[in-house]
Every structure is written in structure tokens, then in C-alpha cells.
PQR file of N, CA, C, O and H, with PARSE charges and radii, in Angstrom:
ATOM      1  N   MET A   1      18.123 -82.186  89.871 -0.4000 1.5000
ATOM      2  CA  MET A   1      17.347 -82.053  88.656 -0.0000 2.0000
ATOM      3  C   MET A   1      17.580 -83.287  87.786  0.5500 1.7000
ATOM      4  O   MET A   1      18.705 -83.774  87.678 -0.5500 1.4000
ATOM      5  N   ILE A   2      16.538 -83.775  87.185 -0.4000 1.5000
ATOM      6  CA  ILE A   2      16.605 -84.954  86.331 -0.0000 2.0000
ATOM      7  C   ILE A   2      17.002 -84.526  84.927  0.5500 1.7000
ATOM      8  O   ILE A   2      16.362 -83.670  84.316 -0.5500 1.4000
ATOM      9  H   ILE A   2      15.624 -83.379  87.273  0.4000 1.0000
ATOM     10  N   THR A   3      18.075 -85.139  84.426 -0.4000 1.5000
ATOM     11  CA  THR A   3      18.577 -84.794  83.104 -0.0000 2.0000
ATOM     12  C   THR A   3      17.773 -85.507  82.020  0.5500 1.7000
ATOM     13  O   THR A   3      16.964 -86.389  82.307 -0.5500 1.4000
ATOM     14  H   THR A   3      18.595 -85.833  84.923  0.4000 1.0000
ATOM     15  N   LYS A   4      18.008 -85.112  80.778 -0.4000 1.5000
ATOM     16  CA  LYS A   4      17.297 -85.723  79.647 -0.0000 2.0000
ATOM     17  C   LYS A   4      17.624 -87.208  79.524  0.5500 1.7000
ATOM     18  O   LYS A   4      16.730 -88.017  79.274 -0.5500 1.4000
ATOM     19  H   LYS A   4      18.665 -84.396  80.544  0.4000 1.0000
ATOM     20  N   SER A   5      18.885 -87.576  79.695 -0.4000 1.5000
ATOM     21  CA  SER A   5      19.248 -88.995  79.593 -0.0000 2.0000
ATOM     22  C   SER A   5      18.635 -89.799  80.742  0.5500 1.7000
ATOM     23  O   SER A   5      18.228 -90.944  80.547 -0.5500 1.4000
ATOM     24  H   SER A   5      19.612 -86.920  79.898  0.4000 1.0000
ATOM     25  N   GLN A   6      18.566 -89.205  81.940 -0.4000 1.5000
ATOM     26  CA  GLN A   6      17.919 -89.877  83.064 -0.0000 2.0000
ATOM     27  C   GLN A   6      16.430 -90.045  82.793  0.5500 1.7000
ATOM     28  O   GLN A   6      15.850 -91.086  83.102 -0.5500 1.4000
ATOM     29  H   GLN A   6      18.896 -88.275  82.099  0.4000 1.0000
ATOM     30  N   LYS A   7      15.817 -89.024  82.217 -0.4000 1.5000
ATOM     31  CA  LYS A   7      14.393 -89.078  81.881 -0.0000 2.0000
ATOM     32  C   LYS A   7      14.121 -90.248  80.937  0.5500 1.7000
ATOM     33  O   LYS A   7      13.147 -90.979  81.115 -0.5500 1.4000
ATOM     34  H   LYS A   7      16.288 -88.178  81.966  0.4000 1.0000
ATOM     35  N   ASN A   8      14.975 -90.420  79.942 -0.4000 1.5000
ATOM     36  CA  ASN A   8      14.792 -91.519  78.990 -0.0000 2.0000
ATOM     37  C   ASN A   8      14.939 -92.870  79.675  0.5500 1.7000
ATOM     38  O   ASN A   8      14.194 -93.803  79.375 -0.5500 1.4000
ATOM     39  H   ASN A   8      15.766 -89.826  79.797  0.4000 1.0000
ATOM     40  N   LYS A   9      15.891 -92.983  80.590 -0.4000 1.5000
ATOM     41  CA  LYS A   9      16.088 -94.234  81.336 -0.0000 2.0000
ATOM     42  C   LYS A   9      14.892 -94.507  82.248  0.5500 1.7000
ATOM     43  O   LYS A   9      14.446 -95.648  82.369 -0.5500 1.4000
ATOM     44  H   LYS A   9      16.497 -92.225  80.835  0.4000 1.0000
ATOM     45  N   ILE A  10      14.381 -93.467  82.881 -0.4000 1.5000
ATOM     46  CA  ILE A  10      13.215 -93.612  83.756 -0.0000 2.0000
ATOM     47  C   ILE A  10      12.035 -94.149  82.962  0.5500 1.7000
ATOM     48  O   ILE A  10      11.359 -95.082  83.397 -0.5500 1.4000
ATOM     49  H   ILE A  10      14.743 -92.540  82.782  0.4000 1.0000
ATOM     50  N   LYS A  11      11.788 -93.559  81.801 -0.4000 1.5000
ATOM     51  CA  LYS A  11      10.674 -94.009  80.960 -0.0000 2.0000
ATOM     52  C   LYS A  11      10.875 -95.451  80.505  0.5500 1.7000
ATOM     53  O   LYS A  11       9.917 -96.219  80.414 -0.5500 1.4000
ATOM     54  H   LYS A  11      12.337 -92.801  81.448  0.4000 1.0000
ATOM     55  N   LYS A  12      12.119 -95.814  80.221 -0.4000 1.5000
ATOM     56  CA  LYS A  12      12.406 -97.170  79.767 -0.0000 2.0000
ATOM     57  C   LYS A  12      12.120 -98.190  80.870  0.5500 1.7000
ATOM     58  O   LYS A  12      11.567 -99.256  80.603 -0.5500 1.4000
ATOM     59  H   LYS A  12      12.897 -95.191  80.295  0.4000 1.0000
ATOM     60  N   VAL A  13      12.490 -97.867  82.092 -0.4000 1.5000
ATOM     61  CA  VAL A  13      12.328 -98.797  83.209 -0.0000 2.0000
ATOM     62  C   VAL A  13      10.933 -98.724  83.828  0.5500 1.7000
ATOM     63  O   VAL A  13      10.313 -99.759  84.073 -0.5500 1.4000
ATOM     64  H   VAL A  13      12.939 -97.000  82.309  0.4000 1.0000
ATOM     65  N   LEU A  14      10.435 -97.518  84.083 -0.4000 1.5000
ATOM     66  CA  LEU A  14       9.146 -97.360  84.753 -0.0000 2.0000
ATOM     67  C   LEU A  14       7.968 -97.310  83.789  0.5500 1.7000
ATOM     68  O   LEU A  14       6.818 -97.434  84.210 -0.5500 1.4000
ATOM     69  H   LEU A  14      10.939 -96.677  83.885  0.4000 1.0000
ATOM     70  N   GLY A  15       8.242 -97.131  82.504 -0.4000 1.5000
ATOM     71  CA  GLY A  15       7.187 -97.062  81.501 -0.0000 2.0000
ATOM     72  C   GLY A  15       6.779 -95.629  81.224  0.5500 1.7000
ATOM     73  O   GLY A  15       7.107 -94.718  81.984 -0.5500 1.4000
ATOM     74  H   GLY A  15       9.177 -97.030  82.162  0.4000 1.0000
ATOM     75  N   ASN A  16       6.062 -95.439  80.132 -0.4000 1.5000
ATOM     76  CA  ASN A  16       5.634 -94.097  79.738 -0.0000 2.0000
ATOM     77  C   ASN A  16       4.629 -93.484  80.715  0.5500 1.7000
ATOM     78  O   ASN A  16       4.495 -92.262  80.784 -0.5500 1.4000
ATOM     79  H   ASN A  16       5.795 -96.179  79.515  0.4000 1.0000
ATOM     80  N   HIS A  17       3.936 -94.316  81.458 -0.4000 1.5000
ATOM     81  CA  HIS A  17       2.960 -93.829  82.433 -0.0000 2.0000
ATOM     82  C   HIS A  17       3.550 -93.928  83.844  0.5500 1.7000
ATOM     83  O   HIS A  17       2.894 -94.382  84.781 -0.5500 1.4000
ATOM     84  H   HIS A  17       4.045 -95.309  81.402  0.4000 1.0000
ATOM     85  N   TYR A  18       4.797 -93.492  83.963 -0.4000 1.5000
ATOM     86  CA  TYR A  18       5.542 -93.601  85.212 -0.0000 2.0000
ATOM     87  C   TYR A  18       4.922 -92.807  86.351  0.5500 1.7000
ATOM     88  O   TYR A  18       5.142 -93.139  87.516 -0.5500 1.4000
ATOM     89  H   TYR A  18       5.330 -93.123  83.201  0.4000 1.0000
ATOM     90  N   SER A  19       4.155 -91.769  86.048 -0.4000 1.5000
ATOM     91  CA  SER A  19       3.617 -90.927  87.129 -0.0000 2.0000
ATOM     92  C   SER A  19       2.706 -91.725  88.052  0.5500 1.7000
ATOM     93  O   SER A  19       2.678 -91.465  89.255 -0.5500 1.4000
ATOM     94  H   SER A  19       3.976 -91.499  85.102  0.4000 1.0000
ATOM     95  N   ARG A  20       1.964 -92.685  87.524 -0.4000 1.5000
ATOM     96  CA  ARG A  20       1.094 -93.526  88.361 -0.0000 2.0000
ATOM     97  C   ARG A  20       1.919 -94.317  89.366  0.5500 1.7000
ATOM     98  O   ARG A  20       1.581 -94.398  90.547 -0.5500 1.4000
ATOM     99  H   ARG A  20       1.986 -92.896  86.546  0.4000 1.0000
ATOM    100  N   VAL A  21       3.005 -94.897  88.875 -0.4000 1.5000
ATOM    101  CA  VAL A  21       3.875 -95.706  89.727 -0.0000 2.0000
ATOM    102  C   VAL A  21       4.510 -94.837  90.808  0.5500 1.7000
ATOM    103  O   VAL A  21       4.548 -95.211  91.980 -0.5500 1.4000
ATOM    104  H   VAL A  21       3.280 -94.832  87.915  0.4000 1.0000
ATOM    105  N   VAL A  22       5.003 -93.682  90.399 -0.4000 1.5000
ATOM    106  CA  VAL A  22       5.659 -92.765  91.340 -0.0000 2.0000
ATOM    107  C   VAL A  22       4.656 -92.251  92.367  0.5500 1.7000
ATOM    108  O   VAL A  22       4.968 -92.202  93.557 -0.5500 1.4000
ATOM    109  H   VAL A  22       4.972 -93.379  89.446  0.4000 1.0000
ATOM    110  N   LEU A  23       3.469 -91.871  91.934 -0.4000 1.5000
ATOM    111  CA  LEU A  23       2.447 -91.374  92.860 -0.0000 2.0000
ATOM    112  C   LEU A  23       2.066 -92.425  93.890  0.5500 1.7000
ATOM    113  O   LEU A  23       1.931 -92.122  95.076 -0.5500 1.4000
ATOM    114  H   LEU A  23       3.216 -91.910  90.967  0.4000 1.0000
ATOM    115  N   GLU A  24       1.897 -93.644  93.441 -0.4000 1.5000
ATOM    116  CA  GLU A  24       1.555 -94.730  94.363 -0.0000 2.0000
ATOM    117  C   GLU A  24       2.651 -94.889  95.415  0.5500 1.7000
ATOM    118  O   GLU A  24       2.364 -95.047  96.602 -0.5500 1.4000
ATOM    119  H   GLU A  24       2.007 -93.890  92.478  0.4000 1.0000
ATOM    120  N   HIS A  25       3.897 -94.846  94.975 -0.4000 1.5000
ATOM    121  CA  HIS A  25       5.017 -94.979  95.901 -0.0000 2.0000
ATOM    122  C   HIS A  25       5.092 -93.791  96.850  0.5500 1.7000
ATOM    123  O   HIS A  25       5.318 -93.980  98.045 -0.5500 1.4000
ATOM    124  H   HIS A  25       4.130 -94.717  94.011  0.4000 1.0000
ATOM    125  N   LEU A  26       4.910 -92.577  96.351 -0.4000 1.5000
ATOM    126  CA  LEU A  26       4.908 -91.383  97.207 -0.0000 2.0000
ATOM    127  C   LEU A  26       3.807 -91.477  98.262  0.5500 1.7000
ATOM    128  O   LEU A  26       4.032 -91.167  99.432 -0.5500 1.4000
ATOM    129  H   LEU A  26       4.727 -92.424  95.380  0.4000 1.0000
ATOM    130  N   ASN A  27       2.625 -91.903  97.845 -0.4000 1.5000
ATOM    131  CA  ASN A  27       1.509 -92.025  98.780 -0.0000 2.0000
ATOM    132  C   ASN A  27       1.754 -93.112  99.813  0.5500 1.7000
ATOM    133  O   ASN A  27       1.423 -92.937 100.985 -0.5500 1.4000
ATOM    134  H   ASN A  27       2.442 -92.154  96.895  0.4000 1.0000
ATOM    135  N   ASN A  28       2.332 -94.238  99.390 -0.4000 1.5000
ATOM    136  CA  ASN A  28       2.643 -95.315 100.331 -0.0000 2.0000
ATOM    137  C   ASN A  28       3.684 -94.879 101.362  0.5500 1.7000
ATOM    138  O   ASN A  28       3.683 -95.364 102.494 -0.5500 1.4000
ATOM    139  H   ASN A  28       2.601 -94.380  98.437  0.4000 1.0000
ATOM    140  N   GLN A  29       4.567 -93.967 100.970 -0.4000 1.5000
ATOM    141  CA  GLN A  29       5.602 -93.458 101.861 -0.0000 2.0000
ATOM    142  C   GLN A  29       5.125 -92.237 102.656  0.5500 1.7000
ATOM    143  O   GLN A  29       5.880 -91.676 103.450 -0.5500 1.4000
ATOM    144  H   GLN A  29       4.568 -93.573 100.051  0.4000 1.0000
ATOM    145  N   ASN A  30       3.864 -91.828 102.439 -0.4000 1.5000
ATOM    146  CA  ASN A  30       3.285 -90.629 103.085 -0.0000 2.0000
ATOM    147  C   ASN A  30       4.114 -89.379 102.837  0.5500 1.7000
ATOM    148  O   ASN A  30       4.300 -88.563 103.740 -0.5500 1.4000
ATOM    149  H   ASN A  30       3.250 -92.283 101.794  0.4000 1.0000
ATOM    150  N   ILE A  31       4.609 -89.228 101.623 -0.4000 1.5000
ATOM    151  CA  ILE A  31       5.371 -88.037 101.239 -0.0000 2.0000
ATOM    152  C   ILE A  31       4.390 -87.032 100.645  0.5500 1.7000
ATOM    153  O   ILE A  31       3.745 -87.300  99.631 -0.5500 1.4000
ATOM    154  H   ILE A  31       4.458 -89.890 100.889  0.4000 1.0000
ATOM    155  N   MET A  32       4.288 -85.885 101.284 -0.4000 1.5000
ATOM    156  CA  MET A  32       3.323 -84.869 100.886 -0.0000 2.0000
ATOM    157  C   MET A  32       4.015 -83.674 100.240  0.5500 1.7000
ATOM    158  O   MET A  32       5.231 -83.512 100.350 -0.5500 1.4000
ATOM    159  H   MET A  32       4.812 -85.668 102.108  0.4000 1.0000
ATOM    160  N   ASN A  33       3.229 -82.843  99.570 -0.4000 1.5000
ATOM    161  CA  ASN A  33       3.783 -81.625  98.973 -0.0000 2.0000
ATOM    162  C   ASN A  33       3.941 -80.556 100.051  0.5500 1.7000
ATOM    163  O   ASN A  33       3.661 -80.807 101.223 -0.5500 1.4000
ATOM    164  H   ASN A  33       2.242 -82.974  99.481  0.4000 1.0000
ATOM    165  N   LYS A  34       4.381 -79.387  99.662 -0.4000 1.5000
ATOM    166  CA  LYS A  34       4.662 -78.342 100.648 -0.0000 2.0000
ATOM    167  C   LYS A  34       3.413 -77.844 101.366  0.5500 1.7000
ATOM    168  O   LYS A  34       3.516 -77.160 102.384 -0.5500 1.4000
ATOM    169  H   LYS A  34       4.609 -79.184  98.710  0.4000 1.0000
ATOM    170  N   TYR A  35       2.238 -78.179 100.849 -0.4000 1.5000
ATOM    171  CA  TYR A  35       0.987 -77.782 101.481 -0.0000 2.0000
ATOM    172  C   TYR A  35       0.399 -78.888 102.362  0.5500 1.7000
ATOM    173  O   TYR A  35      -0.693 -78.742 102.911 -0.5500 1.4000
ATOM    174  H   TYR A  35       2.154 -78.735 100.022  0.4000 1.0000
ATOM    175  N   GLY A  36       1.140 -79.997 102.489 -0.4000 1.5000
ATOM    176  CA  GLY A  36       0.675 -81.112 103.305 -0.0000 2.0000
ATOM    177  C   GLY A  36      -0.330 -82.005 102.609  0.5500 1.7000
ATOM    178  O   GLY A  36      -0.999 -82.814 103.251 -0.5500 1.4000
ATOM    179  H   GLY A  36       2.027 -80.116 102.044  0.4000 1.0000
ATOM    180  N   LEU A  37      -0.438 -81.860 101.301 -0.4000 1.5000
ATOM    181  CA  LEU A  37      -1.358 -82.665 100.502 -0.0000 2.0000
ATOM    182  C   LEU A  37      -0.578 -83.688  99.683  0.5500 1.7000
ATOM    183  O   LEU A  37       0.608 -83.494  99.416 -0.5500 1.4000
ATOM    184  H   LEU A  37       0.106 -81.202 100.780  0.4000 1.0000
ATOM    185  N   PRO A  38      -1.236 -84.777  99.282 -0.5600 1.5000
ATOM    186  CA  PRO A  38      -0.543 -85.744  98.424  0.2800 2.0000
ATOM    187  C   PRO A  38      -0.130 -85.088  97.104  0.5500 1.7000
ATOM    188  O   PRO A  38      -0.818 -84.199  96.603 -0.5500 1.4000
ATOM    189  N   HIS A  39       0.977 -85.526  96.559 -0.4000 1.5000
ATOM    190  CA  HIS A  39       1.415 -85.035  95.250 -0.0000 2.0000
ATOM    191  C   HIS A  39       0.403 -85.475  94.196  0.5500 1.7000
ATOM    192  O   HIS A  39      -0.341 -86.434  94.405 -0.5500 1.4000
ATOM    193  H   HIS A  39       1.536 -86.248  96.967  0.4000 1.0000
ATOM    194  N   ASN A  40       0.378 -84.780  93.080 -0.4000 1.5000
ATOM    195  CA  ASN A  40      -0.492 -85.190  91.972 -0.0000 2.0000
ATOM    196  C   ASN A  40       0.371 -85.506  90.759  0.5500 1.7000
ATOM    197  O   ASN A  40       1.568 -85.220  90.735 -0.5500 1.4000
ATOM    198  H   ASN A  40       0.983 -84.002  92.911  0.4000 1.0000
ATOM    199  N   SER A  41      -0.256 -86.097  89.761 -0.4000 1.5000
ATOM    200  CA  SER A  41       0.510 -86.532  88.587 -0.0000 2.0000
ATOM    201  C   SER A  41       1.157 -85.360  87.873  0.5500 1.7000
ATOM    202  O   SER A  41       2.237 -85.508  87.300 -0.5500 1.4000
ATOM    203  H   SER A  41      -1.228 -86.329  89.780  0.4000 1.0000
ATOM    204  N   THR A  42       0.524 -84.209  87.897 -0.4000 1.5000
ATOM    205  CA  THR A  42       1.099 -83.030  87.238 -0.0000 2.0000
ATOM    206  C   THR A  42       2.442 -82.664  87.858  0.5500 1.7000
ATOM    207  O   THR A  42       3.399 -82.374  87.140 -0.5500 1.4000
ATOM    208  H   THR A  42      -0.352 -84.089  88.362  0.4000 1.0000
ATOM    209  N   SER A  43       2.518 -82.677  89.177 -0.4000 1.5000
ATOM    210  CA  SER A  43       3.777 -82.309  89.830 -0.0000 2.0000
ATOM    211  C   SER A  43       4.886 -83.303  89.503  0.5500 1.7000
ATOM    212  O   SER A  43       6.043 -82.912  89.346 -0.5500 1.4000
ATOM    213  H   SER A  43       1.741 -82.913  89.760  0.4000 1.0000
ATOM    214  N   VAL A  44       4.544 -84.579  89.401 -0.4000 1.5000
ATOM    215  CA  VAL A  44       5.534 -85.590  89.041 -0.0000 2.0000
ATOM    216  C   VAL A  44       5.996 -85.379  87.607  0.5500 1.7000
ATOM    217  O   VAL A  44       7.196 -85.403  87.333 -0.5500 1.4000
ATOM    218  H   VAL A  44       3.604 -84.897  89.529  0.4000 1.0000
ATOM    219  N   ILE A  45       5.070 -85.175  86.704 -0.4000 1.5000
ATOM    220  CA  ILE A  45       5.399 -84.993  85.291 -0.0000 2.0000
ATOM    221  C   ILE A  45       6.214 -83.720  85.076  0.5500 1.7000
ATOM    222  O   ILE A  45       7.193 -83.727  84.330 -0.5500 1.4000
ATOM    223  H   ILE A  45       4.095 -85.155  86.927  0.4000 1.0000
ATOM    224  N   VAL A  46       5.814 -82.634  85.725 -0.4000 1.5000
ATOM    225  CA  VAL A  46       6.541 -81.371  85.595 -0.0000 2.0000
ATOM    226  C   VAL A  46       7.971 -81.546  86.091  0.5500 1.7000
ATOM    227  O   VAL A  46       8.910 -81.013  85.498 -0.5500 1.4000
ATOM    228  H   VAL A  46       5.019 -82.629  86.331  0.4000 1.0000
ATOM    229  N   ASN A  47       8.133 -82.290  87.175 -0.4000 1.5000
ATOM    230  CA  ASN A  47       9.468 -82.511  87.723 -0.0000 2.0000
ATOM    231  C   ASN A  47      10.347 -83.259  86.734  0.5500 1.7000
ATOM    232  O   ASN A  47      11.510 -82.901  86.548 -0.5500 1.4000
ATOM    233  H   ASN A  47       7.371 -82.722  87.656  0.4000 1.0000
ATOM    234  N   VAL A  48       9.819 -84.273  86.110 -0.4000 1.5000
ATOM    235  CA  VAL A  48      10.618 -85.086  85.184 -0.0000 2.0000
ATOM    236  C   VAL A  48      10.757 -84.415  83.822  0.5500 1.7000
ATOM    237  O   VAL A  48      11.864 -84.309  83.295 -0.5500 1.4000
ATOM    238  H   VAL A  48       8.874 -84.564  86.261  0.4000 1.0000
ATOM    239  N   MET A  49       9.666 -83.970  83.258 -0.4000 1.5000
ATOM    240  CA  MET A  49       9.690 -83.459  81.890 -0.0000 2.0000
ATOM    241  C   MET A  49      10.317 -82.075  81.777  0.5500 1.7000
ATOM    242  O   MET A  49      11.044 -81.799  80.823 -0.5500 1.4000
ATOM    243  H   MET A  49       8.766 -84.056  83.686  0.4000 1.0000
ATOM    244  N   ASN A  50      10.045 -81.214  82.734 -0.4000 1.5000
ATOM    245  CA  ASN A  50      10.511 -79.838  82.633 -0.0000 2.0000
ATOM    246  C   ASN A  50      11.710 -79.536  83.516  0.5500 1.7000
ATOM    247  O   ASN A  50      12.217 -78.414  83.515 -0.5500 1.4000
ATOM    248  H   ASN A  50       9.455 -81.439  83.510  0.4000 1.0000
ATOM    249  N   GLY A  51      12.161 -80.519  84.263 -0.4000 1.5000
ATOM    250  CA  GLY A  51      13.342 -80.326  85.086 -0.0000 2.0000
ATOM    251  C   GLY A  51      13.114 -79.444  86.300  0.5500 1.7000
ATOM    252  O   GLY A  51      14.067 -78.904  86.862 -0.5500 1.4000
ATOM    253  H   GLY A  51      11.749 -81.430  84.264  0.4000 1.0000
ATOM    254  N   GLU A  52      11.863 -79.292  86.711 -0.4000 1.5000
ATOM    255  CA  GLU A  52      11.584 -78.520  87.919 -0.0000 2.0000
ATOM    256  C   GLU A  52      12.172 -79.273  89.112  0.5500 1.7000
ATOM    257  O   GLU A  52      12.061 -80.496  89.200 -0.5500 1.4000
ATOM    258  H   GLU A  52      11.089 -79.731  86.254  0.4000 1.0000
ATOM    259  N   LYS A  53      12.786 -78.546  90.010 -0.4000 1.5000
ATOM    260  CA  LYS A  53      13.449 -79.195  91.131 -0.0000 2.0000
ATOM    261  C   LYS A  53      12.461 -79.513  92.254  0.5500 1.7000
ATOM    262  O   LYS A  53      11.712 -78.648  92.709 -0.5500 1.4000
ATOM    263  H   LYS A  53      12.876 -77.552  89.939  0.4000 1.0000
ATOM    264  N   ASN A  54      12.478 -80.765  92.686 -0.4000 1.5000
ATOM    265  CA  ASN A  54      11.731 -81.210  93.851 -0.0000 2.0000
ATOM    266  C   ASN A  54      12.477 -82.422  94.381  0.5500 1.7000
ATOM    267  O   ASN A  54      12.343 -83.524  93.850 -0.5500 1.4000
ATOM    268  H   ASN A  54      13.087 -81.468  92.316  0.4000 1.0000
ATOM    269  N   SER A  55      13.252 -82.219  95.414 -0.4000 1.5000
ATOM    270  CA  SER A  55      14.144 -83.270  95.893 -0.0000 2.0000
ATOM    271  C   SER A  55      13.395 -84.504  96.369  0.5500 1.7000
ATOM    272  O   SER A  55      13.899 -85.616  96.211 -0.5500 1.4000
ATOM    273  H   SER A  55      13.361 -81.323  95.845  0.4000 1.0000
ATOM    274  N   GLU A  56      12.201 -84.346  96.952 -0.4000 1.5000
ATOM    275  CA  GLU A  56      11.442 -85.512  97.410 -0.0000 2.0000
ATOM    276  C   GLU A  56      11.016 -86.390  96.244  0.5500 1.7000
ATOM    277  O   GLU A  56      11.161 -87.612  96.291 -0.5500 1.4000
ATOM    278  H   GLU A  56      11.792 -83.443  97.081  0.4000 1.0000
ATOM    279  N   ILE A  57      10.490 -85.764  95.200 -0.4000 1.5000
ATOM    280  CA  ILE A  57      10.052 -86.534  94.024 -0.0000 2.0000
ATOM    281  C   ILE A  57      11.261 -87.155  93.334  0.5500 1.7000
ATOM    282  O   ILE A  57      11.217 -88.320  92.940 -0.5500 1.4000
ATOM    283  H   ILE A  57      10.372 -84.771  95.162  0.4000 1.0000
ATOM    284  N   GLU A  58      12.331 -86.393  93.187 -0.4000 1.5000
ATOM    285  CA  GLU A  58      13.537 -86.920  92.539 -0.0000 2.0000
ATOM    286  C   GLU A  58      14.094 -88.112  93.304  0.5500 1.7000
ATOM    287  O   GLU A  58      14.488 -89.112  92.703 -0.5500 1.4000
ATOM    288  H   GLU A  58      12.366 -85.446  93.507  0.4000 1.0000
ATOM    289  N   LYS A  59      14.127 -88.005  94.620 -0.4000 1.5000
ATOM    290  CA  LYS A  59      14.639 -89.093  95.449 -0.0000 2.0000
ATOM    291  C   LYS A  59      13.765 -90.334  95.296  0.5500 1.7000
ATOM    292  O   LYS A  59      14.277 -91.450  95.206 -0.5500 1.4000
ATOM    293  H   LYS A  59      13.807 -87.193  95.107  0.4000 1.0000
ATOM    294  N   ASP A  60      12.459 -90.141  95.266 -0.4000 1.5000
ATOM    295  CA  ASP A  60      11.533 -91.257  95.131 -0.0000 2.0000
ATOM    296  C   ASP A  60      11.645 -91.903  93.753  0.5500 1.7000
ATOM    297  O   ASP A  60      11.645 -93.129  93.642 -0.5500 1.4000
ATOM    298  H   ASP A  60      12.044 -89.235  95.339  0.4000 1.0000
ATOM    299  N   ILE A  61      11.740 -91.097  92.717 -0.4000 1.5000
ATOM    300  CA  ILE A  61      11.896 -91.639  91.366 -0.0000 2.0000
ATOM    301  C   ILE A  61      13.203 -92.438  91.268  0.5500 1.7000
ATOM    302  O   ILE A  61      13.232 -93.522  90.685 -0.5500 1.4000
ATOM    303  H   ILE A  61      11.740 -90.101  92.807  0.4000 1.0000
ATOM    304  N   THR A  62      14.260 -91.904  91.834 -0.4000 1.5000
ATOM    305  CA  THR A  62      15.550 -92.598  91.816 -0.0000 2.0000
ATOM    306  C   THR A  62      15.449 -93.919  92.559  0.5500 1.7000
ATOM    307  O   THR A  62      15.941 -94.941  92.081 -0.5500 1.4000
ATOM    308  H   THR A  62      14.236 -91.024  92.308  0.4000 1.0000
ATOM    309  N   SER A  63      14.823 -93.907  93.709 -0.4000 1.5000
ATOM    310  CA  SER A  63      14.656 -95.121  94.496 -0.0000 2.0000
ATOM    311  C   SER A  63      13.870 -96.174  93.726  0.5500 1.7000
ATOM    312  O   SER A  63      14.269 -97.337  93.676 -0.5500 1.4000
ATOM    313  H   SER A  63      14.424 -93.076  94.097  0.4000 1.0000
ATOM    314  N   LEU A  64      12.762 -95.773  93.130 -0.4000 1.5000
ATOM    315  CA  LEU A  64      11.959 -96.694  92.321 -0.0000 2.0000
ATOM    316  C   LEU A  64      12.746 -97.224  91.127  0.5500 1.7000
ATOM    317  O   LEU A  64      12.704 -98.416  90.821 -0.5500 1.4000
ATOM    318  H   LEU A  64      12.437 -94.828  93.170  0.4000 1.0000
ATOM    319  N   PHE A  65      13.455 -96.335  90.467 -0.4000 1.5000
ATOM    320  CA  PHE A  65      14.247 -96.716  89.312 -0.0000 2.0000
ATOM    321  C   PHE A  65      15.261 -97.803  89.689  0.5500 1.7000
ATOM    322  O   PHE A  65      15.384 -98.811  88.993 -0.5500 1.4000
ATOM    323  H   PHE A  65      13.489 -95.367  90.715  0.4000 1.0000
ATOM    324  N   ILE A  66      15.975 -97.593  90.778 -0.4000 1.5000
ATOM    325  CA  ILE A  66      16.986 -98.558  91.224 -0.0000 2.0000
ATOM    326  C   ILE A  66      16.336 -99.886  91.597  0.5500 1.7000
ATOM    327  O   ILE A  66      16.815-100.946  91.196 -0.5500 1.4000
ATOM    328  H   ILE A  66      15.875 -96.774  91.342  0.4000 1.0000
ATOM    329  N   THR A  67      15.249 -99.831  92.361 -0.4000 1.5000
ATOM    330  CA  THR A  67      14.562-101.047  92.792 -0.0000 2.0000
ATOM    331  C   THR A  67      14.063-101.860  91.597  0.5500 1.7000
ATOM    332  O   THR A  67      14.297-103.066  91.519 -0.5500 1.4000
ATOM    333  H   THR A  67      14.861 -98.969  92.687  0.4000 1.0000
ATOM    334  N   ILE A  68      13.384-101.202  90.678 -0.4000 1.5000
ATOM    335  CA  ILE A  68      12.826-101.914  89.523 -0.0000 2.0000
ATOM    336  C   ILE A  68      13.934-102.391  88.597  0.5500 1.7000
ATOM    337  O   ILE A  68      13.822-103.470  88.014 -0.5500 1.4000
ATOM    338  H   ILE A  68      13.194-100.222  90.741  0.4000 1.0000
ATOM    339  N   SER A  69      14.999-101.613  88.447 -0.4000 1.5000
ATOM    340  CA  SER A  69      16.138-102.038  87.622 -0.0000 2.0000
ATOM    341  C   SER A  69      16.759-103.309  88.177  0.5500 1.7000
ATOM    342  O   SER A  69      17.114-104.211  87.420 -0.5500 1.4000
ATOM    343  H   SER A  69      15.090-100.737  88.920  0.4000 1.0000
ATOM    344  N   LYS A  70      16.890-103.383  89.498 -0.4000 1.5000
ATOM    345  CA  LYS A  70      17.456-104.579  90.129 -0.0000 2.0000
ATOM    346  C   LYS A  70      16.535-105.778  89.928  0.5500 1.7000
ATOM    347  O   LYS A  70      17.001-106.887  89.668 -0.5500 1.4000
ATOM    348  H   LYS A  70      16.601-102.650  90.113  0.4000 1.0000
ATOM    349  N   GLU A  71      15.210-105.551  90.051 -0.4000 1.5000
ATOM    350  CA  GLU A  71      14.262-106.635  89.838 -0.0000 2.0000
ATOM    351  C   GLU A  71      14.340-107.165  88.415  0.5500 1.7000
ATOM    352  O   GLU A  71      14.288-108.374  88.190 -0.5500 1.4000
ATOM    353  H   GLU A  71      14.831-104.650  90.262  0.4000 1.0000
ATOM    354  N   ILE A  72      14.464-106.260  87.462 -0.4000 1.5000
ATOM    355  CA  ILE A  72      14.559-106.655  86.052 -0.0000 2.0000
ATOM    356  C   ILE A  72      15.828-107.441  85.801  0.5500 1.7000
ATOM    357  O   ILE A  72      15.807-108.454  85.100 -0.5500 1.4000
ATOM    358  H   ILE A  72      14.506-105.277  87.645  0.4000 1.0000
ATOM    359  N   SER A  73      16.936-106.983  86.367 -0.4000 1.5000
ATOM    360  CA  SER A  73      18.223-107.650  86.109 -0.0000 2.0000
ATOM    361  C   SER A  73      18.323-109.020  86.756  0.5500 1.7000
ATOM    362  O   SER A  73      19.128-109.842  86.316 -0.5500 1.4000
ATOM    363  H   SER A  73      16.954-106.161  86.935  0.4000 1.0000
ATOM    364  N   THR A  74      17.525-109.295  87.795 -0.4000 1.5000
ATOM    365  CA  THR A  74      17.588-110.598  88.440 -0.0000 2.0000
ATOM    366  C   THR A  74      16.654-111.613  87.791  0.5500 1.7000
ATOM    367  O   THR A  74      16.669-112.789  88.154 -0.5500 1.4000
ATOM    368  H   THR A  74      16.871-108.628  88.152  0.4000 1.0000
ATOM    369  N   LYS A  75      15.852-111.175  86.844 -0.4000 1.5000
ATOM    370  CA  LYS A  75      14.927-112.098  86.164 -0.0000 2.0000
ATOM    371  C   LYS A  75      15.621-112.893  85.112  0.5500 1.7000
ATOM    372  O   LYS A  75      14.993-113.716  84.445 -0.5500 1.4000
ATOM    373  H   LYS A  75      15.840-110.219  86.549  0.4000 1.0000
TER
END
């Protein structure tokens, strides 16, 4: 589950419209929801904002966060 402090860090690094970035990454990785369909922005937002558990989305957000944080720090 994504904590409030993690949520704030995610928004700081990925931006306030982070769901677009996360969705693009999920789709590029062919990560689907439990029904075999692509995730939608609502599921990403619900996971981050409301703390709903979804290990695939959380793992992807964490991966993106780390990657973009490293890119920022090397600039």
C-alpha cells in the first residue's frame, strides 16, 4: 500500500498527472488488470489516492519513481 508520504513524493517526481505516465508504462509492459484488460486512469488514481492495494500498479509506480528519480539526480 502506498503511504501518504510516498504519495507526495510520487507527485513531486512524476507530476500531478502521474496516472498518464503510469498507464503508458503499464501498457508498454503489457500489464493487464484481473479481467485481462489494460488498466485505466481510475484504477491508478484509486490505488495511489485511496490506498487500494494492487501490487502490479504499486510495483510499476515504484519502478517509475526510482527510474525518474535517478534521471533527475544525474542531470
